C-alpha positions, -999 to +999 in steps of 0.1 A: +039-095+179+064-086+152+073-050+145+054-036+115+077-005+115+106-028+107+091-040+074+115-018+054+144-023+031+176-003+031+182+014-003+217+008-015+225+028-046+253+005-056+235-028-053+198-019-059+185-012-094+168+022-098+130+023-101+120+025-137+086+037-149+068+014-173+035+017-193+018-005-167+026+020-140+009+048-160-021+026-163-021+021-126-021+058-121-052+059-144-068+033-121-061+054-090-074+085-107-107+069-118-115+049-087-149+062-076-147+053-039-128+085-028-152+114-024-128+137-043-131+116-075-169+113-072-171+151-068-157+156-103-192+148-116-209+171-091-225+191-118-240+161-136-278+161-139-284+131-116-254+133-093-272+143-062-298+116-067-275+087-075-240+093-062-246+082-026-266+052-036-239+040-060-211+046-035-229+028-006-235-004-026-201-002-043-184-003-009-208-029+005-201-052-024-164-046-021-164-056+016-184-088+010-163-098-021-130-090-002-140-111+028-150-140+005-116-136-014-097-137+019-116-169+031-109-186-002-072-175-001-068-191+033-077-224+018-051-223-010-040-205-041-058-206-074-045-221-106-032-200-134-060-208-158-087-203-132-071-170-121-069-157-157-106-164-162-116-147-129-094-116-137-111-112-171-145-115-156-136-090-129-122-065-155-155-068-175-176-063-144-156-034-131-156-016-164-193-022-170-202-010-135-181+021-135-190+032-171-226+023-165-228+046-135-212+075-155-239+070-182-266+070-156-256+104-144-265+118-178-296+096-185-330+113-192-343+103-158-327+092-125-327+054-121-317+045-085-322+007-092-296+008-119-273+028-097-276+000-071-268-026-098-238-008-112-224-002-076-228-039-068-212-050-100-181-027-098-177-032-060-177-070-063-150-068-089-128-044-070-108-069-048-099-090-078-088-058-097-066-049-068-051-084-066-044-084-104-026-050-101-006-061-071+007-091-089+018-069-118+035-041-099+047-058-067+082-046-058+107-043-030+097-017-004+120+010-018+106+007-053+071+003-040+074+036-021+087+054-053+058+039-073+031+048-048+045+084-045+044+087-083+009+073-084-003+098-058+012+127-077-002+116-110-037+108-095-038+141-076-028+163-105-048+144-130-079+144-107-076+181-103-074+186-141-106+164-144-125+188-121-116+217-145-131+201-176-167+207-187-190+177-184-191+171-222-153+165-221-151+150-186-174+120-192-157+106-224-122+112-210-131+096-177-145+065-196-113+063-217-091+064-186-112+036-170-105+014-200-068+023-199-067+014-162-078-022-167-062-029-201-029-043-188-048-067-166-060-087-196-032-079-221-001-086-200+008-115-178+016-108-141+052-108-130+065-141-115+064-140-077+082-168-059+061-185-033+079-189+000+077-222+020+055-214+049+058-236+080+023-230+094-003-224+066-031-221+091-016-190+107-012-169+075-037-143+085-021-138+119+013-134+103+000-109+078-017-088+106+014-089+128+035-073+100+010-049+086-014-039+113-001-004+117+000+004+080-034-012+076-048+010+104-034+040+085-051+028+053-084+022+071-083+058+086-077+072+051-106+052+037-128+064+065-119+101+062-119+102+024-157+096+026-162+120+054-144+150+040-149+167+006-143+205+003-119+229-012-087+245+000-080+282-007-113+284-026-097+270-058-080+236-056-095+207-037-075+200-005-073+163-014-054+170-046-031+195-030-025+173+000-017+144-023+010+163-042+025+176-009+025+141+006+042+126-025+067+154-026+076+148+011+080+110+005+102+116-026+123+140-007+127+116+022+137+088-001+164+110-017+177+125+015+177+093+037+182+068+009+206+046+029+186+045+060+154+024+068+127+046+054+094+032+067+104+034+104+116+070+098+082+079+083+063+066+113+087+079+139+092+114+124+071+124+094+036+111+105+037+126+140+051+158+125+022+161+099-003+154+126+012+181+148+011+206+119-026+199+113-035+204+150-015+236+153-028+251+121-064+240+128-064+260+161-064+292+141-098+310+134-119+298+106-116+315+072-079+323+077-050+311+057-035+289+084-069+272+090-073+265+053-037+252+052-046+229+081-069+210+057-040+204+032-018+193+061-046+169+072-049+154+037-012+151+035-012+132+069-038+107+057-024+103+022+011+096+036-005+069+058-023+054+027+009+056+006+029+038+032+002+011+036+000+005-002+038+003-005+041-022+023+014-044+009+031-044-025+063-054-008+045-082+011+032-095-022+067-092-038+082-111-009+060-141-018+055-152+018+017-148+014-004-149-017-016-117-033-052-130-029-048-131+009-028-099+014-050-078-009-083-094+000-076-087+037-065-051+030-095-043+007-119-058+033-106-035+060-102-004+040-136-007+022-152-014+055-138+017+070-148+037+039-183+023+042-185+034+079-174+069+068-201+069+041-228+059+066-216+084+092-215+113+067-248+104+050-269+095+081-254+116+109-244+145+086-212+150+105-196+168+075-214+200+086-191+201+116-163+177+110-134+196+126-137+180+160-140+146+145-108+150+124-088+163+154-099+135+177-093+108+151-059+122+142-049+125+178-060+089+185-039+075+157-008+095+168-014+083+204-016+047+192+016+052+172+035+068+201+024+040+225+036+014+200+069+033+195+074+035+232+067-003+235+092-010+207+119+012+223+113-006+256+116-040+240+148-030+223+161-017+257+155-049+275+166-072+246+191-098+257+227-088+249+233-118+228+204-111+205+212-074+201+248-081+193+239-103+164+224-075+143+248-049+131+233-014+128+238+009+098+255+035+119+279+013+138+289-012+111+317+001+089+307+007+052+318-020+028+337-010-003+319-016-035+345-041-047+342-062-015+304-062-018+306-073-054+330-101-045+308-113-017+277-113-038+295-130-067+307-158-043+271-162-029+258-164-064+282-192-072+273-211-041+236-206-048+239-219-083+260-249-073+235-259-046+203-251-066+190-226-042+158-208-051+160-170-058+146-162-024+170-185-007+199-170-026+188-136-014+187-147+022+221-164+017+236-130+008+223-114+040+236-144+060+270-140+045+271-103+055+265-113+091+228-104+096+205-126+117+170-138+107+153-109+126+172-083+106+166-102+073+129-103+080+129-065+084+148-060+051+127-084+029+093-078+045+089-113+057+080-128+090+109-142+111+094-177+109+096-177+071+132-165+071+141-192+095+125-217+072+147-204+044+177-206+066+170-243+074+165-250+037+198-233+029+217-252+055+202-285+043+210-278+007+246-267+015+252-297+038+261-275+068+248-271+104+259-237+117+269-201+107+306-207+110+304-235+084+284-211+061+310-184+063+339-208+057+320-221+026+314-186+013+351-177+019+361-208-001+379-224+028 
């Protein structure tokens, strides 16, 4: 199994363009802010006349439809990609269905009488459209892992702060503003074309799902845990601000700080090896204090920060997978939505049927401890594999600490030469990117970690590069790049 912690790119301030916010990113924040699946968003309408009668019904059928639609999307994606015209039509239909379902439910909350049947219908309509909405957004904001982390952190800050502001509004202002934000959140999906994503040549199409799981299983587990707990927990921290909003802002601030402080080191492995266990430990320690004390209330914020960091890392990695082009957005996002919505549905059933929210403390501690245990076991296994790695394999991959830093002028010269060779040999953009890493002396395993690709796909690119350049081994490639 490949190492999901290695799916990270090293930020290089001299060679990587900075992340730039665009209008579509603000619309994505509006989508995250108005997504009704998290309990914190639903709770904004807690004072609406029919909230108590309709909210759980809508949410259950919303999540059920999302699971079924995502599973269907995944199965269809395994058979092949959709054409541009067909995809455009499906996206428009999904946008219409999602907007109609979400806005329809908001209107039902203020109807003269409670109408559970219509709540079921709106939930099914919006939930069935959700996987296609996620796919459409992923195709428009897919980015390398460094930019994806920055985008997701910004999205969490905006959604947390905006969601908190929504809870402060009176209902007569909340409802129209919420509906406006819903329309803003889906407008770019029909008004702007998605960014071009290069499709990688995959050697074994039948094993796509296995390769996706091998690279993303740990981030996907984190996303699933967040989806489960978001529907189990809903209460306030410090009696004023909802813990989910405070935890989101704290989590995003920590991620931003880590990106700035350790910008030239692999970030995702650092998050899983240091930050995630640390946040879990903080929650367990603070949660041991007596109830109704400041440390105990702060433990709730630490817990939300823990889960939101997991969700943030998972979202960023899936955006990087889509950007890498090894697997289609339909497959990557369909699989992710199916797992996360399924976990959220399980949390909804558990909280509604078993009423565990009356005493959720032990559940949270056990679940947090189990995830950290799985993480530590995996890290121990990874460290052991690295320890027993054959010397010839380990020596091929230069580390960031041992390899001397390249001067900017030398790097620019190397990249310019690689660009010339790529243009002369008609290499694809992805092959040209792989060529640059090869010229720097990195092996396929390291390149796979940097570009969020599986090793098999990188090796396919390497074979294509060698074929197009008319060479058979690394030495010939280096001589060619050097101009010998």
